[in-house]
Short mmCIF file of the C-alpha atoms (twelve columns), coordinates in Angstrom:
data_MODEL
# 
_entry.id   MODEL 
# 
loop_
_atom_site.group_PDB 
_atom_site.id 
_atom_site.type_symbol 
_atom_site.label_atom_id 
_atom_site.label_alt_id 
_atom_site.label_comp_id 
_atom_site.label_asym_id 
_atom_site.label_seq_id 
_atom_site.Cartn_x 
_atom_site.Cartn_y 
_atom_site.Cartn_z 
_atom_site.pdbx_PDB_model_num 
ATOM 1   C CA . MET A 1   0.295   0.162  0.074  1 
ATOM 2   C CA . ARG A 2   0.822   3.582  -0.449 1 
ATOM 3   C CA . GLY A 3   1.804   5.856  2.263  1 
ATOM 4   C CA . VAL A 4   3.452   9.285  2.207  1 
ATOM 5   C CA . ARG A 5   6.182   9.934  4.941  1 
ATOM 6   C CA . ILE A 6   8.667   12.174 5.819  1 
ATOM 7   C CA . THR A 7   11.854  10.709 5.299  1 
ATOM 8   C CA . GLU A 8   15.686  11.995 5.135  1 
ATOM 9   C CA . ASP A 9   15.010  12.801 1.726  1 
ATOM 10  C CA . GLY A 10  12.185  14.953 2.494  1 
ATOM 11  C CA . VAL A 11  8.289   13.735 1.785  1 
ATOM 12  C CA . ARG A 12  7.899   10.839 -0.236 1 
ATOM 13  C CA . VAL A 13  5.353   8.043  -1.450 1 
ATOM 14  C CA . LEU A 14  6.583   4.706  0.107  1 
ATOM 15  C CA . ASP A 15  5.126   1.122  0.206  1 
ATOM 16  C CA . VAL A 16  4.122   0.919  3.699  1 
ATOM 17  C CA . PRO A 17  1.826   -1.747 5.782  1 
ATOM 18  C CA . ALA A 18  -1.515  -2.087 4.765  1 
ATOM 19  C CA . PRO A 19  -3.820  -1.216 8.235  1 
ATOM 20  C CA . GLU A 20  -4.714  -4.206 10.422 1 
ATOM 21  C CA . PRO A 21  -7.580  -3.085 12.306 1 
ATOM 22  C CA . THR A 22  -8.428  -4.446 15.670 1 
ATOM 23  C CA . GLY A 23  -11.498 -4.286 17.846 1 
ATOM 24  C CA . ASP A 24  -14.013 -2.139 16.743 1 
ATOM 25  C CA . ASP A 25  -11.570 -0.139 13.967 1 
ATOM 26  C CA . VAL A 26  -12.936 0.942  10.775 1 
ATOM 27  C CA . VAL A 27  -10.807 0.973  7.683  1 
ATOM 28  C CA . VAL A 28  -11.464 3.698  5.528  1 
ATOM 29  C CA . LYS A 29  -10.435 3.722  1.855  1 
ATOM 30  C CA . VAL A 30  -9.120  7.240  1.254  1 
ATOM 31  C CA . ALA A 31  -11.015 9.621  -1.234 1 
ATOM 32  C CA . ALA A 32  -9.513  12.694 -0.559 1 
ATOM 33  C CA . SER A 33  -6.783  14.079 1.939  1 
ATOM 34  C CA . GLY A 34  -6.129  17.370 2.330  1 
ATOM 35  C CA . ILE A 35  -2.071  19.137 2.904  1 
ATOM 36  C CA . CYS A 36  -2.351  21.442 6.222  1 
ATOM 37  C CA . GLY A 37  0.071   23.943 6.918  1 
ATOM 38  C CA . SER A 38  1.005   21.799 10.222 1 
ATOM 39  C CA . ASP A 39  2.037   19.144 7.919  1 
ATOM 40  C CA . VAL A 40  4.276   21.407 5.648  1 
ATOM 41  C CA . HIS A 41  5.994   22.584 9.335  1 
ATOM 42  C CA . LEU A 42  6.506   18.765 10.319 1 
ATOM 43  C CA . VAL A 43  8.721   18.062 6.910  1 
ATOM 44  C CA . GLY A 44  10.832  20.588 8.467  1 
ATOM 45  C CA . TRP A 45  11.472  18.784 11.730 1 
ATOM 46  C CA . GLY A 46  13.018  15.986 9.902  1 
ATOM 47  C CA . PRO A 47  11.532  12.003 9.575  1 
ATOM 48  C CA . LEU A 48  8.949   10.802 11.228 1 
ATOM 49  C CA . PRO A 49  7.812   7.138  10.954 1 
ATOM 50  C CA . VAL A 50  4.133   7.789  10.752 1 
ATOM 51  C CA . THR A 51  1.610   8.256  7.545  1 
ATOM 52  C CA . LEU A 52  0.916   12.577 7.236  1 
ATOM 53  C CA . GLY A 53  -2.843  13.406 6.388  1 
ATOM 54  C CA . HIS A 54  -5.432  14.541 9.239  1 
ATOM 55  C CA . GLU A 55  -7.644  15.882 6.688  1 
ATOM 56  C CA . VAL A 56  -9.479  12.763 5.187  1 
ATOM 57  C CA . ALA A 57  -12.748 11.252 3.818  1 
ATOM 58  C CA . GLY A 58  -13.292 8.471  2.172  1 
ATOM 59  C CA . TRP A 59  -15.194 5.242  1.956  1 
ATOM 60  C CA . LEU A 60  -16.509 2.550  4.097  1 
ATOM 61  C CA . ALA A 61  -16.030 -1.460 3.215  1 
ATOM 62  C CA . ASP A 62  -19.899 -1.435 2.072  1 
ATOM 63  C CA . GLY A 63  -19.116 2.132  -0.091 1 
ATOM 64  C CA . THR A 64  -21.061 4.340  2.231  1 
ATOM 65  C CA . PRO A 65  -18.816 7.927  1.973  1 
ATOM 66  C CA . VAL A 66  -17.619 9.304  5.226  1 
ATOM 67  C CA . GLY A 67  -15.444 12.386 6.460  1 
ATOM 68  C CA . VAL A 68  -12.793 11.619 9.525  1 
ATOM 69  C CA . GLU A 69  -12.387 13.279 12.911 1 
ATOM 70  C CA . PRO A 70  -8.978  12.728 13.438 1 
ATOM 71  C CA . VAL A 71  -8.703  12.416 17.218 1 
ATOM 72  C CA . ARG A 72  -8.816  9.162  18.725 1 
ATOM 73  C CA . ARG A 73  -9.464  9.523  22.179 1 
ATOM 74  C CA . CYS A 74  -10.518 7.215  25.454 1 
ATOM 75  C CA . GLY A 75  -13.761 8.311  25.982 1 
ATOM 76  C CA . THR A 76  -13.503 8.187  29.909 1 
ATOM 77  C CA . CYS A 77  -11.954 10.830 31.030 1 
ATOM 78  C CA . ASP A 78  -13.432 14.174 32.594 1 
ATOM 79  C CA . ARG A 79  -12.789 15.652 29.138 1 
ATOM 80  C CA . CYS A 80  -14.309 13.074 26.986 1 
ATOM 81  C CA . ARG A 81  -17.230 13.345 29.374 1 
ATOM 82  C CA . ALA A 82  -17.938 16.790 29.247 1 
ATOM 83  C CA . GLY A 83  -17.900 16.511 25.520 1 
ATOM 84  C CA . ASP A 84  -14.313 18.289 25.225 1 
ATOM 85  C CA . THR A 85  -13.154 15.195 23.389 1 
ATOM 86  C CA . HIS A 86  -9.964  17.181 21.603 1 
ATOM 87  C CA . LEU A 87  -8.810  17.540 25.269 1 
ATOM 88  C CA . CYS A 88  -8.532  14.121 25.625 1 
ATOM 89  C CA . HIS A 89  -5.819  12.991 28.525 1 
ATOM 90  C CA . THR A 90  -4.445  10.804 26.266 1 
ATOM 91  C CA . ALA A 91  -5.913  11.736 22.896 1 
ATOM 92  C CA . LEU A 92  -3.849  10.512 19.336 1 
ATOM 93  C CA . THR A 93  -4.602  12.622 16.503 1 
ATOM 94  C CA . ILE A 94  -4.040  10.280 13.280 1 
ATOM 95  C CA . GLY A 95  -1.269  11.658 11.039 1 
ATOM 96  C CA . ILE A 96  0.617   12.971 13.736 1 
ATOM 97  C CA . SER A 97  0.848   10.310 16.511 1 
ATOM 98  C CA . VAL A 98  -0.392  7.270  14.334 1 
ATOM 99  C CA . ASP A 99  -0.794  6.545  10.608 1 
ATOM 100 C CA . GLY A 100 -2.739  9.088  9.054  1 
ATOM 101 C CA . GLY A 101 -4.738  9.485  5.935  1 
ATOM 102 C CA . MET A 102 -2.151  10.576 3.029  1 
ATOM 103 C CA . ALA A 103 -2.447  6.707  1.885  1 
ATOM 104 C CA . ASP A 104 -4.625  4.579  0.271  1 
ATOM 105 C CA . GLU A 105 -6.551  3.297  3.199  1 
ATOM 106 C CA . VAL A 106 -6.408  4.044  6.845  1 
ATOM 107 C CA . VAL A 107 -7.793  2.660  9.920  1 
ATOM 108 C CA . VAL A 108 -9.613  4.762  12.782 1 
ATOM 109 C CA . GLY A 109 -11.813 4.646  15.323 1 
ATOM 110 C CA . PRO A 110 -15.370 3.827  15.166 1 
ATOM 111 C CA . GLU A 111 -16.020 7.509  16.993 1 
ATOM 112 C CA . CYS A 112 -14.291 9.379  14.717 1 
ATOM 113 C CA . ILE A 113 -16.668 8.592  11.748 1 
ATOM 114 C CA . VAL A 114 -18.648 11.576 10.059 1 
ATOM 115 C CA . PRO A 115 -21.654 10.869 8.058  1 
ATOM 116 C CA . LEU A 116 -21.434 13.218 4.845  1 
ATOM 117 C CA . PRO A 117 -24.974 15.077 4.337  1 
ATOM 118 C CA . ASP A 118 -26.427 15.161 0.945  1 
ATOM 119 C CA . GLY A 119 -24.738 17.583 -1.268 1 
ATOM 120 C CA . LEU A 120 -21.238 17.188 0.143  1 
ATOM 121 C CA . ALA A 121 -18.802 15.374 -2.215 1 
ATOM 122 C CA . VAL A 122 -16.605 12.915 -0.725 1 
ATOM 123 C CA . GLY A 123 -13.848 14.320 -2.699 1 
ATOM 124 C CA . ASP A 124 -14.178 18.038 -0.593 1 
ATOM 125 C CA . ALA A 125 -15.040 16.066 2.704  1 
ATOM 126 C CA . GLY A 126 -11.398 16.005 3.864  1 
ATOM 127 C CA . LEU A 127 -12.302 20.171 4.715  1 
ATOM 128 C CA . VAL A 128 -14.716 18.520 7.594  1 
ATOM 129 C CA . GLU A 129 -11.487 18.754 9.603  1 
ATOM 130 C CA . PRO A 130 -10.172 22.498 8.806  1 
ATOM 131 C CA . VAL A 131 -13.919 23.578 8.499  1 
ATOM 132 C CA . ALA A 132 -14.621 22.177 11.988 1 
ATOM 133 C CA . CYS A 133 -11.857 24.184 13.424 1 
ATOM 134 C CA . ALA A 134 -13.753 27.338 12.446 1 
ATOM 135 C CA . VAL A 135 -16.527 26.163 13.635 1 
ATOM 136 C CA . HIS A 136 -14.887 25.485 17.186 1 
ATOM 137 C CA . ALA A 137 -13.248 28.804 17.124 1 
ATOM 138 C CA . LEU A 138 -16.978 30.731 16.271 1 
ATOM 139 C CA . ALA A 139 -18.580 28.705 19.305 1 
ATOM 140 C CA . ARG A 140 -15.386 29.492 21.337 1 
ATOM 141 C CA . ALA A 141 -15.785 33.633 20.714 1 
ATOM 142 C CA . ARG A 142 -19.909 33.168 21.497 1 
ATOM 143 C CA . VAL A 143 -20.169 34.654 17.888 1 
ATOM 144 C CA . GLU A 144 -24.211 35.277 17.380 1 
ATOM 145 C CA . PRO A 145 -26.161 36.319 14.347 1 
ATOM 146 C CA . GLY A 146 -25.824 39.861 13.542 1 
ATOM 147 C CA . MET A 147 -22.147 40.341 15.464 1 
ATOM 148 C CA . ARG A 148 -19.233 42.483 13.018 1 
ATOM 149 C CA . VAL A 149 -17.032 39.573 12.608 1 
ATOM 150 C CA . GLY A 150 -13.163 40.593 11.298 1 
ATOM 151 C CA . VAL A 151 -10.927 37.617 10.357 1 
ATOM 152 C CA . VAL A 152 -7.529  37.865 9.847  1 
ATOM 153 C CA . GLY A 153 -5.967  35.365 7.504  1 
ATOM 154 C CA . GLY A 154 -6.744  33.808 3.829  1 
ATOM 155 C CA . GLY A 155 -5.789  30.577 4.105  1 
ATOM 156 C CA . THR A 156 -8.080  27.658 4.474  1 
ATOM 157 C CA . LEU A 157 -8.847  28.424 8.021  1 
ATOM 158 C CA . GLY A 158 -9.688  32.200 7.554  1 
ATOM 159 C CA . VAL A 159 -11.951 31.158 4.502  1 
ATOM 160 C CA . ALA A 160 -14.068 29.063 6.522  1 
ATOM 161 C CA . ALA A 161 -13.772 30.920 9.774  1 
ATOM 162 C CA . VAL A 162 -15.428 33.947 7.121  1 
ATOM 163 C CA . ALA A 163 -17.712 31.225 5.744  1 
ATOM 164 C CA . ALA A 164 -19.423 29.784 9.033  1 
ATOM 165 C CA . ALA A 165 -19.906 33.495 10.107 1 
ATOM 166 C CA . VAL A 166 -21.752 34.488 7.117  1 
ATOM 167 C CA . ASP A 167 -24.042 31.682 7.416  1 
ATOM 168 C CA . GLN A 168 -24.396 32.911 10.958 1 
ATOM 169 C CA . GLY A 169 -25.657 36.035 9.899  1 
ATOM 170 C CA . CYS A 170 -22.890 38.146 10.713 1 
ATOM 171 C CA . GLU A 171 -21.363 40.966 8.783  1 
ATOM 172 C CA . VAL A 172 -17.999 40.166 8.400  1 
ATOM 173 C CA . GLY A 173 -14.659 41.213 6.937  1 
ATOM 174 C CA . ALA A 174 -11.420 39.982 6.244  1 
ATOM 175 C CA . ALA A 175 -7.696  40.758 6.081  1 
ATOM 176 C CA . THR A 176 -5.524  39.050 3.686  1 
ATOM 177 C CA . ARG A 177 -2.550  39.091 1.681  1 
ATOM 178 C CA . HIS A 178 -2.728  37.713 -1.364 1 
ATOM 179 C CA . PRO A 179 -5.453  38.485 -4.024 1 
ATOM 180 C CA . HIS A 180 -6.371  34.884 -4.435 1 
ATOM 181 C CA . GLN A 181 -7.116  34.937 -0.767 1 
ATOM 182 C CA . ALA A 182 -9.406  37.975 -1.336 1 
ATOM 183 C CA . ALA A 183 -11.261 36.472 -4.046 1 
ATOM 184 C CA . ALA A 184 -11.698 33.442 -2.046 1 
ATOM 185 C CA . VAL A 185 -13.525 35.808 0.929  1 
ATOM 186 C CA . GLU A 186 -15.639 37.507 -1.184 1 
ATOM 187 C CA . ALA A 187 -16.826 34.145 -3.246 1 
ATOM 188 C CA . VAL A 188 -17.648 33.076 0.559  1 
ATOM 189 C CA . GLY A 189 -19.665 36.290 1.496  1 
ATOM 190 C CA . GLY A 190 -17.052 38.216 3.096  1 
ATOM 191 C CA . ARG A 191 -15.596 41.776 2.402  1 
ATOM 192 C CA . PRO A 192 -12.280 43.601 2.951  1 
ATOM 193 C CA . ALA A 193 -11.690 44.560 6.485  1 
ATOM 194 C CA . GLU A 194 -12.797 47.901 7.326  1 
ATOM 195 C CA . GLY A 195 -13.383 49.511 11.107 1 
ATOM 196 C CA . HIS A 196 -13.892 47.539 14.177 1 
ATOM 197 C CA . TYR A 197 -15.295 44.385 14.859 1 
ATOM 198 C CA . ASP A 198 -16.953 42.373 18.153 1 
ATOM 199 C CA . VAL A 199 -15.242 39.412 17.564 1 
ATOM 200 C CA . VAL A 200 -12.287 38.991 15.634 1 
ATOM 201 C CA . ILE A 201 -10.684 35.678 14.524 1 
ATOM 202 C CA . GLU A 202 -7.199  35.532 14.307 1 
ATOM 203 C CA . ALA A 203 -6.341  32.627 11.386 1 
ATOM 204 C CA . ALA A 204 -3.032  33.003 10.372 1 
ATOM 205 C CA . GLY A 205 -0.285  32.612 13.331 1 
ATOM 206 C CA . THR A 206 1.683   34.677 13.467 1 
ATOM 207 C CA . THR A 207 2.697   37.766 15.523 1 
ATOM 208 C CA . SER A 208 1.732   40.250 13.278 1 
ATOM 209 C CA . ALA A 209 -1.483  38.942 12.152 1 
ATOM 210 C CA . PHE A 210 -2.396  39.215 16.004 1 
ATOM 211 C CA . ALA A 211 -1.183  42.567 16.235 1 
ATOM 212 C CA . GLN A 212 -3.530  43.340 13.258 1 
ATOM 213 C CA . ALA A 213 -6.411  41.552 14.700 1 
ATOM 214 C CA . ALA A 214 -6.048  43.246 18.278 1 
ATOM 215 C CA . ASP A 215 -5.702  46.478 15.887 1 
ATOM 216 C CA . LEU A 216 -9.315  45.673 14.444 1 
ATOM 217 C CA . ALA A 217 -11.352 44.588 17.495 1 
ATOM 218 C CA . ARG A 218 -13.644 47.096 18.951 1 
ATOM 219 C CA . THR A 219 -12.935 47.871 22.741 1 
ATOM 220 C CA . ARG A 220 -14.226 44.984 25.156 1 
ATOM 221 C CA . GLY A 221 -14.394 42.931 21.968 1 
ATOM 222 C CA . THR A 222 -13.139 39.473 21.614 1 
ATOM 223 C CA . LEU A 223 -9.985  38.032 19.974 1 
ATOM 224 C CA . ALA A 224 -9.812  34.438 18.880 1 
ATOM 225 C CA . ILE A 225 -6.708  32.816 17.873 1 
ATOM 226 C CA . LEU A 226 -7.746  30.168 15.412 1 
ATOM 227 C CA . GLY A 227 -4.163  29.952 13.728 1 
ATOM 228 C CA . THR A 228 -1.223  27.659 15.223 1 
ATOM 229 C CA . TYR A 229 1.884   29.522 16.077 1 
ATOM 230 C CA . TRP A 230 4.688   27.414 15.295 1 
ATOM 231 C CA . ASP A 231 7.011   29.885 16.567 1 
ATOM 232 C CA . GLU A 232 7.148   32.307 20.044 1 
ATOM 233 C CA . LEU A 233 4.534   34.784 19.964 1 
ATOM 234 C CA . THR A 234 5.373   38.595 21.031 1 
ATOM 235 C CA . VAL A 235 2.531   40.797 22.021 1 
ATOM 236 C CA . ALA A 236 2.359   44.072 22.646 1 
ATOM 237 C CA . ALA A 237 0.154   44.032 25.945 1 
ATOM 238 C CA . MET A 238 -0.737  47.559 26.103 1 
ATOM 239 C CA . PRO A 239 -3.462  47.166 23.173 1 
ATOM 240 C CA . LEU A 240 -5.334  44.582 25.154 1 
ATOM 241 C CA . SER A 241 -4.968  46.229 28.088 1 
ATOM 242 C CA . LEU A 242 -6.613  49.623 26.600 1 
ATOM 243 C CA . LYS A 243 -9.297  47.809 24.819 1 
ATOM 244 C CA . GLU A 244 -10.050 45.390 27.513 1 
ATOM 245 C CA . LEU A 245 -9.909  42.598 25.209 1 
ATOM 246 C CA . ASP A 246 -10.994 38.699 25.597 1 
ATOM 247 C CA . VAL A 247 -8.437  36.930 24.261 1 
ATOM 248 C CA . VAL A 248 -9.455  33.124 23.469 1 
ATOM 249 C CA . GLY A 249 -7.616  30.108 22.887 1 
ATOM 250 C CA . CYS A 250 -8.959  27.745 20.083 1 
ATOM 251 C CA . LEU A 251 -7.756  24.260 19.537 1 
ATOM 252 C CA . ALA A 252 -9.340  21.815 17.026 1 
ATOM 253 C CA . TYR A 253 -13.075 20.895 17.876 1 
ATOM 254 C CA . GLY A 254 -15.452 18.977 20.068 1 
ATOM 255 C CA . HIS A 255 -19.386 19.701 20.764 1 
ATOM 256 C CA . HIS A 256 -21.318 22.433 21.106 1 
ATOM 257 C CA . GLY A 257 -25.159 22.994 21.422 1 
ATOM 258 C CA . GLY A 258 -25.571 19.206 21.556 1 
ATOM 259 C CA . GLU A 259 -23.892 18.896 18.573 1 
ATOM 260 C CA . ARG A 260 -20.432 17.771 17.406 1 
ATOM 261 C CA . GLU A 261 -18.495 20.060 15.687 1 
ATOM 262 C CA . VAL A 262 -17.568 18.122 12.913 1 
ATOM 263 C CA . GLU A 263 -20.321 16.972 11.653 1 
ATOM 264 C CA . ALA A 264 -21.819 21.163 12.033 1 
ATOM 265 C CA . ALA A 265 -19.140 21.365 9.529  1 
ATOM 266 C CA . ALA A 266 -20.095 18.954 7.258  1 
ATOM 267 C CA . SER A 267 -23.578 20.608 7.181  1 
ATOM 268 C CA . LEU A 268 -22.069 23.849 6.517  1 
ATOM 269 C CA . LEU A 269 -20.195 22.461 3.584  1 
ATOM 270 C CA . ALA A 270 -23.497 20.809 2.469  1 
ATOM 271 C CA . ARG A 271 -25.130 24.311 2.570  1 
ATOM 272 C CA . ARG A 272 -22.761 26.395 1.403  1 
ATOM 273 C CA . PRO A 273 -20.821 24.363 -1.628 1 
ATOM 274 C CA . GLU A 274 -19.046 27.790 -2.879 1 
ATOM 275 C CA . LEU A 275 -16.676 26.874 0.014  1 
ATOM 276 C CA . ALA A 276 -15.159 24.190 -1.030 1 
ATOM 277 C CA . GLU A 277 -15.297 25.864 -4.639 1 
ATOM 278 C CA . ALA A 278 -13.188 28.503 -3.215 1 
ATOM 279 C CA . VAL A 279 -10.711 26.546 -0.584 1 
ATOM 280 C CA . ILE A 280 -9.611  23.623 -2.898 1 
ATOM 281 C CA . THR A 281 -7.266  25.066 -4.911 1 
ATOM 282 C CA . HIS A 282 -5.246  21.902 -6.618 1 
ATOM 283 C CA . ARG A 283 -5.840  18.472 -6.452 1 
ATOM 284 C CA . PHE A 284 -2.838  15.753 -7.340 1 
ATOM 285 C CA . GLY A 285 -2.438  12.353 -7.250 1 
ATOM 286 C CA . LEU A 286 -0.615  10.287 -4.466 1 
ATOM 287 C CA . ASP A 287 2.039   9.636  -6.472 1 
ATOM 288 C CA . ASP A 288 2.441   13.723 -6.937 1 
ATOM 289 C CA . THR A 289 2.971   14.281 -3.268 1 
ATOM 290 C CA . PRO A 290 6.494   15.668 -3.914 1 
ATOM 291 C CA . GLU A 291 5.163   18.290 -5.836 1 
ATOM 292 C CA . ALA A 292 1.692   18.845 -4.297 1 
ATOM 293 C CA . PHE A 293 3.948   19.486 -1.217 1 
ATOM 294 C CA . ARG A 294 5.843   22.399 -2.791 1 
ATOM 295 C CA . VAL A 295 2.772   23.916 -4.184 1 
ATOM 296 C CA . ALA A 296 1.480   23.932 -1.144 1 
ATOM 297 C CA . THR A 297 4.192   25.539 0.223  1 
ATOM 298 C CA . ASP A 298 3.728   28.544 -2.444 1 
ATOM 299 C CA . ARG A 299 0.909   30.894 -1.114 1 
ATOM 300 C CA . ALA A 300 2.383   33.602 -3.119 1 
ATOM 301 C CA . ALA A 301 0.998   31.356 -6.118 1 
ATOM 302 C CA . GLY A 302 -2.333  30.889 -5.875 1 
ATOM 303 C CA . ALA A 303 -2.744  28.022 -3.039 1 
ATOM 304 C CA . ILE A 304 -5.181  27.798 -0.713 1 
ATOM 305 C CA . LYS A 305 -5.926  24.122 -0.380 1 
ATOM 306 C CA . VAL A 306 -3.945  21.236 -1.876 1 
ATOM 307 C CA . THR A 307 -5.876  17.939 -1.898 1 
ATOM 308 C CA . LEU A 308 -4.170  14.209 -2.310 1 
ATOM 309 C CA . GLU A 309 -6.549  11.586 -4.244 1 
ATOM 310 C CA . PRO A 310 -5.251  8.290  -4.028 1 
# 
């Protein structure tokens, strides 16, 4: 079986053992696996003894199309019992801690399976994972209909946050770096950022983006950290204090309002097909993974989400 791993020579497609399910594990035949910014960062860390890929969708043995929530959790710790399954004390993320979905097949727990609603193609359903991150960020920031919501960042997370906020009936403005990102924001109902906002979603994961988000937030507004910081964050605390801003951390996805956020993300993608159309800019076969990673690192050349399709 083919699987994508980080080797001494960079990202390579290797012949890896086929997954062997145990207990009630489920085998998913992979239809699509997105390249996340975290995958690109992991390459810089050197060889990794697991197959990459946590933005995954595919088919069960009976042909049923499904998405994948890539977090394997215990189900019994205090965080799992509270519905915060992403904060499980022993959580394992596929594609990082265990073999993931940049492969012909992947094994997951039954709790990881996400039913796909009508209108969401399996080839687009790898987006369920990153869109769920945006859904979670809006919930953490307590976004409500009618709010002005700002977004900093025009990558997958930023465009997904714009679409999710528009879907909730908010007025949404976004600050982006590249013209193709601005076009994607417009395609899902956003506009260029202007003025100040009740909630600002920081979706870029850089010090400059955090500072811009603080500038865009209104007095006593909320700043939600959706982007992943791989380097030290240096913060000018004075703007936070002068505006009395609430800063909210956001990690992955769990439950809110009695609903799995991955299922809410799948529903959003089905309701708003323009989101997948705007975000998925490139599709490659699995054998072309090295070139796919090269394209994924070149945001200025037009890439937002690059997807592998075995």
